[in-house]
C-alpha positions in Angstrom: -39.4 -127.1 -3.5 -41.9 -124.2 -3.5 -43.7 -125.7 -0.5 -40.4 -126.1 1.3 -39.5 -122.5 0.6 -42.9 -121.3 1.9 -42.4 -123.4 5.0 -38.9 -121.9 5.6 -40.3 -118.3 5.1 -43.1 -119.0 7.6 -40.7 -120.3 10.1 -38.4 -117.3 9.7 -41.4 -114.9 10.2 -42.4 -116.8 13.2 -39.0 -116.7 14.7 -38.7 -113.0 14.0 -42.1 -112.4 15.7 -40.9 -114.4 18.8 -37.7 -112.5 19.0 -39.4 -109.1 18.7 -42.5 -109.8 20.6 -41.7 -112.0 23.6 -40.2 -110.1 26.5 -40.7 -106.8 24.8 -42.0 -104.1 27.2 -44.2 -101.5 25.6 -43.4 -97.8 26.0 -46.4 -97.3 28.3 -45.2 -100.2 30.5 -41.7 -98.7 30.7 -43.1 -95.3 31.5 -45.6 -96.6 34.0 -49.1 -95.4 34.5 -49.9 -92.1 36.3 -52.4 -92.5 39.1 -54.9 -89.9 40.3 -55.1 -88.5 43.8 -58.2 -90.5 44.8 -56.6 -93.8 43.8 -53.3 -93.0 45.5 -55.2 -91.8 48.6 -56.8 -95.3 49.0 -53.3 -96.8 48.6 -52.0 -94.5 51.4 -55.0 -95.3 53.7 -54.4 -99.1 53.3 -50.7 -98.5 53.9 -51.2 -96.5 57.1 -53.6 -99.1 58.4 -51.0 -101.8 57.8 -48.3 -99.7 59.5 -50.1 -98.8 62.7 -47.0 -99.7 64.6 -45.5 -96.5 63.3 -48.4 -94.2 64.2 -50.1 -96.1 67.0 -53.5 -95.2 65.7 -56.8 -97.0 65.6 -58.1 -97.8 62.1 -61.4 -96.0 62.8 -59.5 -92.8 63.7 -57.4 -92.5 60.5 -58.0 -89.6 58.2 -55.8 -89.1 55.1 -55.8 -85.6 53.8 -54.3 -84.7 50.4 -51.9 -81.7 50.6 -50.0 -81.3 47.3 -48.5 -82.9 44.2 -44.8 -83.0 43.5 -43.1 -83.3 40.2 -40.0 -84.8 38.6 -37.4 -82.9 36.6 -39.4 -83.9 33.5 -42.3 -81.9 34.9 -44.5 -85.0 35.2 -46.3 -85.6 38.5 -44.3 -88.3 40.3 -45.8 -88.1 43.9 -48.6 -86.9 46.1 -48.1 -85.6 49.7 -50.7 -86.5 52.4 -51.2 -85.7 56.0 -52.2 -88.5 58.4 -54.7 -87.2 61.0 -56.5 -88.7 63.9 -59.4 -87.0 65.7 -58.3 -83.7 64.1 -54.6 -84.0 65.2 -51.8 -84.1 62.7 -49.9 -87.4 63.4 -47.7 -87.9 60.4 -47.2 -87.7 56.7 -46.9 -90.0 53.6 -45.3 -89.1 50.3 -46.8 -91.6 47.8 -45.8 -92.4 44.2 -48.1 -91.1 41.5 -46.7 -93.6 38.9 -46.7 -97.4 38.8 -43.1 -97.5 37.7 -42.0 -96.6 41.2 -42.6 -98.1 44.7 -46.1 -97.2 45.9 -44.8 -95.3 49.0 -41.7 -93.0 48.8 -41.6 -91.7 52.4 -43.5 -91.6 55.6 -43.1 -90.6 59.3 -44.6 -89.0 62.3 -44.6 -85.5 63.8 -43.8 -84.7 67.4 -46.1 -81.8 67.4 -49.3 -80.8 65.6 -47.1 -79.0 63.0 -45.7 -80.2 59.7 -42.0 -79.3 60.1 -40.8 -81.6 57.3 -42.1 -81.5 53.8 -45.0 -79.1 54.4 -42.7 -76.2 55.3 -41.1 -76.4 51.9 -44.1 -76.9 49.7 -46.8 -74.8 51.4 -47.1 -71.0 51.4 -45.1 -70.3 48.1 -45.9 -70.0 44.4 -43.1 -72.3 43.2 -43.4 -75.9 42.1 -42.3 -78.7 44.4 -40.1 -81.4 43.0 -39.3 -84.8 44.5 -35.8 -86.0 43.4 -35.6 -89.2 45.4 -33.2 -89.9 48.3 -35.1 -87.6 50.7 -34.6 -84.5 48.5 -37.4 -82.1 47.9 -36.8 -78.8 46.2 -38.9 -75.9 45.1 -38.3 -74.0 41.9 -40.0 -72.0 39.2 -39.6 -74.8 36.7 -37.7 -78.1 36.2 -35.2 -76.7 33.8 -34.0 -74.1 36.3 -33.7 -76.8 38.9 -31.8 -79.0 36.5 -29.4 -76.2 35.9 -28.9 -75.7 39.6 -28.3 -79.4 40.3 -25.9 -79.7 37.3 -24.0 -76.7 38.5 -23.6 -78.2 42.0 -22.5 -81.5 40.6 -20.0 -80.0 38.1 -18.6 -77.8 40.8 -18.0 -80.7 43.1 -16.4 -82.8 40.3 -14.1 -79.9 39.5 -13.2 -79.4 43.1 -12.4 -83.1 43.5 -10.3 -83.2 40.3 -8.4 -80.1 41.5 -7.6 -81.9 44.8 -6.4 -85.0 42.9 -9.4 -87.1 43.8 -9.8 -88.3 40.3 -11.6 -91.7 41.1 -14.1 -90.0 43.4 -14.7 -87.2 40.8 -15.5 -89.8 38.1 -17.8 -91.6 40.4 -19.7 -88.4 41.4 -20.0 -87.5 37.7 -21.9 -90.8 37.1 -24.4 -90.3 39.9 -27.9 -89.6 38.3 -29.7 -86.4 38.8 -33.4 -86.8 39.8 -35.6 -89.8 40.7 -34.9 -93.1 39.0 -37.2 -96.1 38.7 -34.5 -98.7 39.4 -35.7 -101.3 41.8 -33.4 -103.7 43.7 -34.5 -107.3 43.7 -33.6 -108.9 47.0 -32.9 -112.6 47.1 -35.4 -114.9 48.8 -32.9 -115.9 51.4 -29.5 -114.5 52.4 -27.2 -115.2 55.4 -24.4 -112.9 56.3 -22.2 -113.0 59.4 -24.7 -115.4 61.0 -27.5 -112.9 60.9 -30.6 -113.5 58.6 -30.6 -110.4 56.3 -34.2 -111.0 55.6 -35.6 -111.3 59.1 -39.1 -110.0 59.3 -39.1 -106.3 60.0 -39.5 -103.7 61.1 -36.4 -103.3 63.3 -35.1 -100.0 64.6 -32.1 -99.1 66.8 -32.2 -96.4 69.5 -30.2 -93.9 67.4 -31.1 -90.3 67.9 -30.2 -87.2 66.0 -27.3 -85.0 67.0 -28.0 -81.6 65.4 -25.1 -80.3 63.3 -26.0 -76.7 64.1 -25.9 -76.9 67.9 -24.9 -73.6 69.4 -21.1 -73.5 69.6 -20.3 -75.8 66.6 -17.4 -74.2 64.8 -18.3 -75.3 61.2 -22.1 -75.9 61.3 -22.6 -75.8 57.5 -20.3 -78.8 56.9 -20.6 -80.7 60.2 -23.2 -83.3 59.1 -20.6 -86.0 58.9 -19.2 -85.4 62.4 -22.8 -85.0 63.8 -23.7 -88.4 62.2 -20.7 -89.9 63.8 -21.7 -88.4 67.2 -25.2 -90.0 66.9 -23.6 -93.4 66.3 -21.1 -93.0 69.1 -23.8 -92.0 71.5 -25.8 -95.1 70.6 -22.8 -97.4 71.1 -22.1 -95.8 74.5 -25.7 -95.4 75.8 -27.4 -98.6 74.4 -24.7 -101.1 73.6 -22.7 -100.1 76.6 -19.4 -100.0 74.7 -16.5 -98.1 76.2 -16.5 -95.3 73.7 -16.4 -91.6 74.2 -19.8 -89.8 73.7 -21.2 -86.3 73.9 -21.1 -86.3 77.7 -17.4 -87.1 77.7 -16.7 -83.9 75.7 -19.1 -81.7 77.7 -21.8 -81.5 75.1 -22.7 -82.1 71.5 -21.0 -79.0 70.1 -17.6 -80.0 71.5 -18.1 -83.6 70.4 -18.9 -82.5 66.8 -15.8 -80.3 66.7 -13.7 -83.2 67.9 -15.0 -85.5 65.2 -14.6 -82.7 62.6 -10.9 -82.9 63.4 -10.7 -86.7 63.5 -12.5 -86.9 60.2 -10.4 -84.2 58.6 -13.6 -82.6 57.4 -13.5 -79.6 55.0 -15.8 -76.7 54.1 -17.4 -78.9 51.3 -18.0 -81.8 53.8 -16.6 -85.2 54.6 -16.2 -88.0 52.1 -16.8 -91.7 52.9 -13.1 -92.5 53.2 -12.5 -89.7 55.7 -15.7 -90.5 57.7 -14.7 -94.2 58.0 -11.2 -93.5 59.1 -12.1 -90.6 61.4 -14.9 -92.5 63.2 -12.6 -95.6 63.5 -9.9 -93.4 65.0 -12.4 -91.9 67.5 -14.0 -95.3 68.6 -10.5 -96.8 69.1 -9.5 -94.0 71.5 -10.9 -96.0 74.4 -11.8 -99.4 72.9 -9.7 -101.0 70.3 -10.7 -103.5 67.6 -13.1 -101.4 65.5 -13.0 -101.6 61.7 -15.1 -100.1 59.0 -17.3 -101.6 56.3 -17.8 -99.3 53.4 -19.7 -99.6 50.1 -20.1 -97.4 47.0 -22.8 -99.8 45.7 -24.8 -100.6 48.8 -27.7 -103.1 48.8 -30.7 -103.4 51.0 -29.7 -106.8 52.3 -26.3 -105.5 53.2 -27.9 -102.7 55.2 -30.3 -105.1 56.9 -27.4 -107.3 57.9 -25.7 -104.4 59.7 -28.9 -103.4 61.5 -29.6 -107.0 62.5 -26.2 -107.0 64.1 -27.1 -103.7 65.9 -24.7 -101.5 63.9 -26.1 -98.2 62.6 -25.2 -97.4 59.0 -24.1 -93.9 58.0 -25.0 -92.9 54.5 -23.8 -89.9 52.4 -25.2 -88.2 49.4 -22.3 -86.6 47.5 -24.3 -83.8 46.2 -27.7 -82.2 46.7 -29.1 -79.0 45.4 -27.8 -76.9 48.3 -25.2 -79.2 49.9 -22.3 -81.6 49.2 -21.5 -84.8 51.0 -24.6 -84.7 53.3 -24.6 -87.5 55.9 -27.5 -89.2 57.5 -27.7 -92.3 59.8 -29.8 -95.4 59.0 -31.2 -96.7 62.2 -33.6 -99.4 61.0 -35.5 -101.0 58.2 -38.9 -102.4 57.4 -39.1 -105.2 54.8 -42.8 -106.0 55.1 -44.8 -104.9 52.0 -41.7 -103.1 50.6 -38.1 -102.2 51.4 -37.9 -99.2 53.7 -35.1 -97.6 55.7 -35.5 -95.6 58.9 -33.0 -92.7 59.3 -32.2 -89.5 61.1 -30.9 -86.4 59.5 -28.5 -84.1 61.4 -29.8 -81.0 59.6 -33.2 -79.4 59.2 -36.0 -78.6 61.6 -37.4 -82.2 61.6 -35.6 -84.1 64.3 -37.6 -87.3 64.2 -37.2 -90.6 62.4 -38.0 -90.7 58.7 -38.9 -93.8 56.7 -38.1 -94.0 53.0 -38.2 -96.4 50.1 -34.7 -97.9 49.6 -35.1 -97.8 45.8 -34.9 -94.0 45.8 -31.5 -94.1 47.6 -29.4 -97.0 46.4 -27.8 -95.4 43.3 -27.1 -92.1 45.0 -25.3 -92.9 48.3 -22.2 -94.5 49.9 -22.6 -96.3 53.1 -20.2 -96.8 56.1 -20.6 -98.6 59.4 -18.2 -99.4 62.1 -18.2 -102.8 63.8 -16.0 -105.1 65.9 
C-alpha cells in the first residue's frame, strides 16, 4: 500500500511538472533579447543585399551607417535607424528592430535626393528622445511618460467626440486600439486562395500608385484631407494604369479641386474621414462614370487579405484612427513583399517624404482599418 502511495505521489509530481514546464515561456523569452548596434547593423547589411531590387545597388557598393536609436514608451530601445549609402551617396534608410520579440526590420525605403526627408528630419538636430510607436509613427518627446499622456489625451478626445456624435460602436473600437508598439505577429497560412488569386504569390509586387499631396495649394481643408487625397491617388491609378473610365485629377482641373470634390463625396469633417465614409464616398465617386463598384472593408485586416487585393490590382486604403498629432490618417497600400518577411509598400498623402515606404505588416495590423474598391 505504501509503495502504491509513493508511486501515485511520484506520478502526480511528474504530471504537475509537465503541466507547468512544457510549453511555458520564460520571462526573458517573452520579453525578447535586446541586440546591440553592431549585430543589428550586420542584419541590416544582409537585408539590403537581399533586397537590391529596392535600391538597385551593387553589393560591393553598400555602406550601412548607424544614425540613431529609438525607444518604446517603456523607455527601452526598440529600434535602430540606419542610412544606406553607395559611393558616398545617400540612397535609402532602414529602421531595424533592436529586440528579438519583433520582426528584424520595421521599415525601409529610398530617397529621391541625397537628403533624409523622412525619419532623419524628426530625430536629428534636437535634444529630445525619438520613439518608434509602430504603424509608421515616429515621435520625439522629452520622455516616454509625456508622450504617453499626449497619446492618451488624443485617444480619449477622439473617443469622446465619437460618443458625442452617437458613434458608440466606433468609439468603443477606438478605445481598444493599443498605444505604442506591440509584438503580435500574424501567422500566415502556407497556402490560401481567394477570388482565384494566390494570396501567397512570391513577392514583391507593387502597383503604380503615386502620392497625391493633401496640402496641395488651393485645397480647402488641408489638415483633414488625407482621406480624399488617398482616394484621389487610387482614382488616378484606376484611370491612368487600369484604363477604367473614372474621373481623375485631370478631369477636375488639378489635384486640389479633385481633393475638394472627394472631401464632399466622403462627407469628411475637421477630425478626418472614418472608414465607412471613405468607402461610401469613393464608391459614389467611382460610380459617377462607371457603375458596378463596391467596397471591401475590414476592421481586422490580415496580410493575406491585403495580398489578395494587390494581386487583383486593387490598391488598399488604410486608416489609423489616431496618432499623436492626427486623427483618422489615411495612407494607400500599393504593394507587398512576402520574401523573408511580411512587408507592405505604401504612400502617405502628408509629410515631406513623397516616395514609397516599406514597412513590416506586424506593426500595423492591430491599429488600422482597410478599404478597397473593386468591381
